[in-house]
N, C-alpha and C positions, 0 to 999 in steps of 0.2 A: 653641650661643651662640658669636659671634665676637669674641677677643680684639682689640681694638684699642691700637694701639703709639704712643705721643704721642713726639715729638722735641722738646729744647728748643734753643735755639740754638747750647748746647756741644757737642750730636754733632756739627755740621757746620763748628766753628771750626777754622780752618786755619793751620798755620804753614808760609808759601813761605820758603823756604831760596834766595835770589838768589845764584848762584855767579857769574855773569860777564854781560854787557851789552855787546852791541854796536849801535848804532843803534836804540837803544831796544828791543832783542828779548831777553827773558829766556832765561836756561839756567841749570838750577837743580831742587829738587824741592820737591812740596806733600806734606805729611802731615796727613791730614783726620781729625777725629774721635775719639773718645777711644782708640780703639785706635792710632791714627796711621797710617793705610794710607799707603802712600807710590806717588807717582806721579812719572815723569819730567816736568819740563817743556822745551821746546823752542819757546819763542815764547810770545809775550802771548795768542795765541790759543789756544796749548793748554790755559795756565792758565784763562782764563775758560770753555773747554769741560769741562775736569774738573771744576772746581766748578757749573758749570751742571748735568751728569751728577749730582753726588751731590746737590743740592739736590732733583733730581727724582726722585733714587730714595727718598731720604729723605722727600719731601714736604715738605721745610722746610728755608727758610721757603718759603711757598706762594706760588706765583706767578699774580700777579692776571691777568693774561693766557696764551694757551697760544701756544705755538709753532705758527706755520704752516711748509707743507710743499707743493709740487706733485705730489713721490710721493704715487700712490694710498692705497697700503699703509704703515698706520702702522708695522707689522713691520718693514718692510724701516729704515726710521729708527732704529727701536732696536737692529737687530740692527748697523747698523753704529757706531750710539754705544758697544755693547759691545765690538764689536771693538776699536776706538778705546781705551777703556778699558783692553781686557786687553794693548795694547802699550804701554800708559805705565806698567803695574802695576810697582813696584821692591822690592828687597830693603827690608826697614824697620830702619831704623838707630838706635841710640841717639842719634846727634850730629844735632840738629835746628838746626844752625846754618849760615847760608850765608856765603861767602867773601865776597862784597861787601856783604848784607845780610842781616837776618832779619825778615819781618814776620807778625803774627797778625792775620788778617782775620778778622772774623764778620760777616756777612750778617745782618741782622736782618730785610729786607723786600727782596720781589721786586715791586713795584710801576712800574708807567707802562712796563713794560720793559726794567727797569734793576734794578741793586741798590742798596740803602742800607745802612747800618753803620759799624762800625769798624775802622780800619786801626792797628795797632801797631806802632811800628820797633822793634825790642828792645834794639837797641843805644843808642838813643838815652833810651830808656824815655818816649820821647811817644805819644799815641793823639789821633789825628784823627777826625772823622766825615768820610764820603764819602756822595756824594748820587747817586751813578752811579758807573758801571763804568769810564765815562771818566777820573772825578775821582779812581778809586782809582789808577787807571793812573798818572796824574800826578803824585800825590804818591808812588808808589815810585819813578817815575822819579828825580823831586827827591831822593830819599834815597840813590837809587845814584848821585848825582855827576852826572847828565844835567841836563840844562839845564833850568833855574827853570820848572817849568810851571805850578805851585801851590804852596801856601804852607803850611809845619808850622804 
């Protein structure tokens, strides 16, 4: 009998510690799940790729669309993604606070090839729903003091 493992949204809750930002590009750390595995972030793309990788590993939230690739062998994609994640792994730290801002990101759905969920700006104690990855990025940019792109 195969034992099925079920995950909840708490398993993939992410704490994003934004340490610096220049020209809308993030530098910081993200800690994921209850064990708070840490990954170094050097840009918006890194943040999105790390979270997407984790969601795919947990198979939660389940994606409504499958990623496409021009590569013939799926194993090559998985190998490159694993190497990318190994290079991002950092020491776990008890301090989960960003120098510029701290966010708790909880993605509840992956529908229409994007994410839906909530983001909490820890320093202000406010939570906002987002309907896409772009909206999530806009909310974090505004919180970090960049140009106002969306409203809290």
